[in-house]
DOVO-807547 format. One record per residue (C-alpha): x, y, z; residue in one letter. Coordinates in steps of 0.2 Angstrom, whole numbers. Each point is the difference from the previous one (the first is absolute). Layout:
residues N
- px:py:pz:code
- X:Y:Z:A
...
//
This chain:
residues 290
- px:py:pz:code
- 0:0:0:X
- 7:17:-5:X
- 0:15:11:X
- -13:8:-12:X
- -12:-14:3:X
- 1:0:19:X
- -17:2:8:X
- -5:9:16:X
- 6:-13:12:X
- 9:-13:-11:X
- 19:-4:2:X
- 12:3:-14:X
- 6:-15:-10:X
- 16:-9:2:X
- 7:8:-16:X
- -2:18:8:X
- 8:-5:17:X
- 15:-8:-9:X
- 3:16:-10:X
- 3:10:16:X
- 19:-4:1:X
- 2:5:-18:X
- -9:16:2:X
- 11:6:15:X
- 16:-6:-9:X
- 1:15:-10:X
- 3:11:15:X
- 16:1:11:X
- -9:4:16:X
- -18:-1:6:X
- -5:14:12:X
- -16:-1:10:X
- -6:17:5:X
- -12:0:15:X
- -13:14:3:X
- 9:7:15:X
- 8:16:6:X
- 16:-10:2:X
- 2:-5:-18:X
- 16:6:-7:X
- -5:0:-19:X
- 12:14:-5:X
- 15:-7:9:X
- -3:-17:-8:X
- -3:6:-18:X
- 16:11:1:X
- 11:-15:7:X
- -6:-13:-12:X
- 3:-3:-19:X
- -13:5:-13:X
- -4:-19:-2:X
- -9:-1:17:X
- -18:-3:1:X
- -11:10:13:X
- -16:-8:6:X
- -13:11:7:X
- -17:-4:9:X
- -17:6:-3:X
- -2:19:5:X
- 17:5:-7:X
- -4:19:1:X
- 3:-2:19:X
- 19:-3:-3:X
- 2:8:-17:X
- -2:19:-3:X
- 4:-1:-19:X
- 0:-13:-14:X
- 13:-13:3:X
- 13:-2:-15:X
- 8:-16:5:X
- -4:-18:-3:X
- -17:-3:9:X
- -12:-13:4:X
- -17:4:9:X
- -7:-13:12:X
- -19:2:1:X
- -7:-9:15:X
- -17:-8:-1:X
- -14:0:13:X
- -17:-8:1:X
- -6:9:-15:X
- 15:1:-11:X
- 16:10:-1:X
- -1:14:13:X
- 5:14:-13:X
- -13:-7:-12:X
- -15:1:11:X
- 6:17:7:X
- 1:6:-17:X
- 19:5:2:X
- 7:-9:-14:X
- 3:15:-12:X
- 7:10:14:X
- 12:-13:6:X
- 6:-5:-18:X
- 3:18:-3:X
- 16:-1:10:X
- 8:-13:-12:X
- 1:8:-17:X
- 11:-7:-14:X
- 6:-17:-5:X
- 10:-4:16:X
- -17:-4:9:X
- 0:-19:1:X
- -19:-1:3:X
- -12:-5:14:X
- 1:-15:11:X
- -18:-3:7:X
- 4:-9:17:X
- -11:-12:10:X
- 6:-6:17:X
- -16:-6:8:X
- -13:-12:-7:X
- -13:13:3:X
- 8:12:-12:X
- -5:2:-18:X
- 10:4:-16:X
- -5:14:-11:X
- -2:-2:-19:X
- 15:6:-10:X
- -11:12:-9:X
- -3:9:16:X
- 17:7:1:X
- -1:14:-13:X
- 10:-10:-14:X
- 15:-4:11:X
- 9:-17:-2:X
- -7:-11:14:X
- 6:-16:8:X
- -9:-9:15:X
- 10:-7:14:X
- -10:-12:12:X
- 8:-3:17:X
- -17:-4:8:X
- 7:-17:7:X
- 18:5:1:X
- 0:6:18:X
- -13:-12:7:X
- 13:-11:9:X
- 9:14:9:X
- -9:16:1:X
- -11:4:15:X
- -18:-7:-1:X
- -13:13:-3:X
- 13:12:-6:X
- 5:5:-18:X
- 17:4:-6:X
- 4:18:-6:X
- 4:1:-18:X
- 18:5:2:X
- 4:-13:12:X
- -9:-13:-11:X
- 10:5:-15:X
- 17:1:10:X
- -2:-18:6:X
- -6:-7:-16:X
- 15:8:-10:X
- 12:-6:13:X
- -5:-18:-2:X
- 1:2:-19:X
- 19:2:3:X
- 2:10:-16:X
- 18:3:1:X
- -1:19:2:X
- -3:11:15:X
- -17:2:7:X
- 0:16:9:X
- -13:8:12:X
- -2:18:5:X
- -13:8:12:X
- -5:-17:8:X
- 0:7:18:X
- -18:-5:5:X
- -1:17:9:X
- -15:10:3:X
- 1:18:-5:X
- -12:15:-2:X
- -1:-5:-19:X
- 0:-19:2:X
- -12:-12:9:X
- 4:-17:6:X
- -15:-11:-4:X
- -3:-14:13:X
- -4:-13:-14:X
- 19:-1:-2:X
- 12:-9:12:X
- 13:14:0:X
- 11:-8:13:X
- 1:-17:-9:X
- 4:9:-16:X
- 14:10:8:X
- 8:-16:8:X
- -1:-9:-17:X
- 7:15:-10:X
- 15:2:13:X
- 4:-19:-2:X
- 0:2:-19:X
- 11:15:2:X
- 12:-9:12:X
- 0:-15:-11:X
- 5:10:-15:X
- -16:-4:-10:X
- -6:18:1:X
- 10:17:1:X
- -7:15:9:X
- 3:18:-3:X
- -1:4:18:X
- 15:-1:11:X
- 0:-15:11:X
- -3:3:18:X
- 13:-5:13:X
- -5:-16:9:X
- 4:4:18:X
- -3:-19:5:X
- 14:-5:-12:X
- 11:13:7:X
- -4:-6:18:X
- 4:-18:-5:X
- 17:6:-6:X
- 4:9:15:X
- -6:-13:12:X
- 3:-17:-9:X
- -5:-10:16:X
- -18:6:-3:X
- -11:-14:-7:X
- -9:4:-16:X
- -15:-10:4:X
- -2:8:17:X
- 1:17:-9:X
- -14:-5:-11:X
- -11:-6:14:X
- 4:16:11:X
- -5:11:-15:X
- -17:-9:-2:X
- -3:2:19:X
- 4:19:-1:X
- -11:2:-15:X
- -14:-10:8:X
- 0:11:15:X
- 0:16:-10:X
- -14:-6:-11:X
- -10:-4:15:X
- 3:17:7:X
- -5:8:-17:X
- -16:-11:-1:X
- -5:6:18:X
- 1:18:-6:X
- -9:-4:-16:X
- -14:-7:10:X
- -1:16:10:X
- -1:10:-16:X
- -15:-11:-6:X
- -9:4:16:X
- 3:19:-1:X
- -6:0:-19:X
- -15:-11:2:X
- -13:14:-3:X
- 10:8:-15:X
- 2:-17:-8:X
- -19:-3:1:X
- -3:16:-8:X
- 12:-4:-14:X
- -8:-18:-3:X
- -17:8:-1:X
- 6:13:-13:X
- 8:-13:-10:X
- -16:-10:0:X
- -9:15:-8:X
- 12:2:-14:X
- -5:-7:-17:X
- 10:-15:-6:X
- 17:4:-9:X
- 1:-3:-18:X
- 12:-15:3:X
- -13:-8:11:X
- -13:2:-13:X
- 11:-7:-14:X
- 4:-15:10:X
- -18:-3:4:X
- -4:1:-19:X
- 14:-12:-4:X
- -6:-13:12:X
- -18:2:-6:X
- 6:-3:-18:X
- 9:-15:5:X
- -15:-7:10:X
- -11:2:-16:X
- 13:-9:-11:X
- 7:15:-8:X
- -16:6:-7:X
//
């Protein structure tokens, strides 16, 4: 099955999957640019050769303030009603940041079984590939959570072992005034795995590595047992987490009235367009596509 014939929730065919190493082989470096205040895009572009590929995600206007003139690939994450930039009608705006023939096209990404692909003709004429990772993380990601797009692509690329650097920038998992951290993702697990991949040489980070005080402590006091250090760390973290949970419980008590008002106001709001589209899709499927 070719990319052009992939339906809303179908997986791409084996031929398309096998073609990914060939696709990336034309580039010397693969740089994943997270939507984050910590992304060092300018630094990365200046330090890498012109043959590097920069991979952007969804709402690129949050990290780009002008059209990008390097090799670029756009990852469009799908949701329950198709690619997010499609149902939000942002395709033309987002693609406007990638003029010229150095734009390698769009990868419509699915990472959860409840996510649906969009049709290629919904991307304003851009070249479209579909990447289905809906079952890829089922054996090691946190149950009930969904991987972020950048993390999913970084892990998948690392396992492909393409023989060229896979680099990340802005993968900080830090909340800021501009960026939210959605609870549907397991940010702690993702940071642990990314750091393991970085330390294993499978992924390269643009951020300066933090000094590990525990490793320095072990060098200074070699008689300390590494296993005991791990258990001690877990013990301290558990005590601090318990203390934080106690304060959170108090905050919930103090804000009970405000939360009740907020819940009631949300109940009065009309359904969002995304919810209406999802209900329409489910009704269509139940009626046999009629």
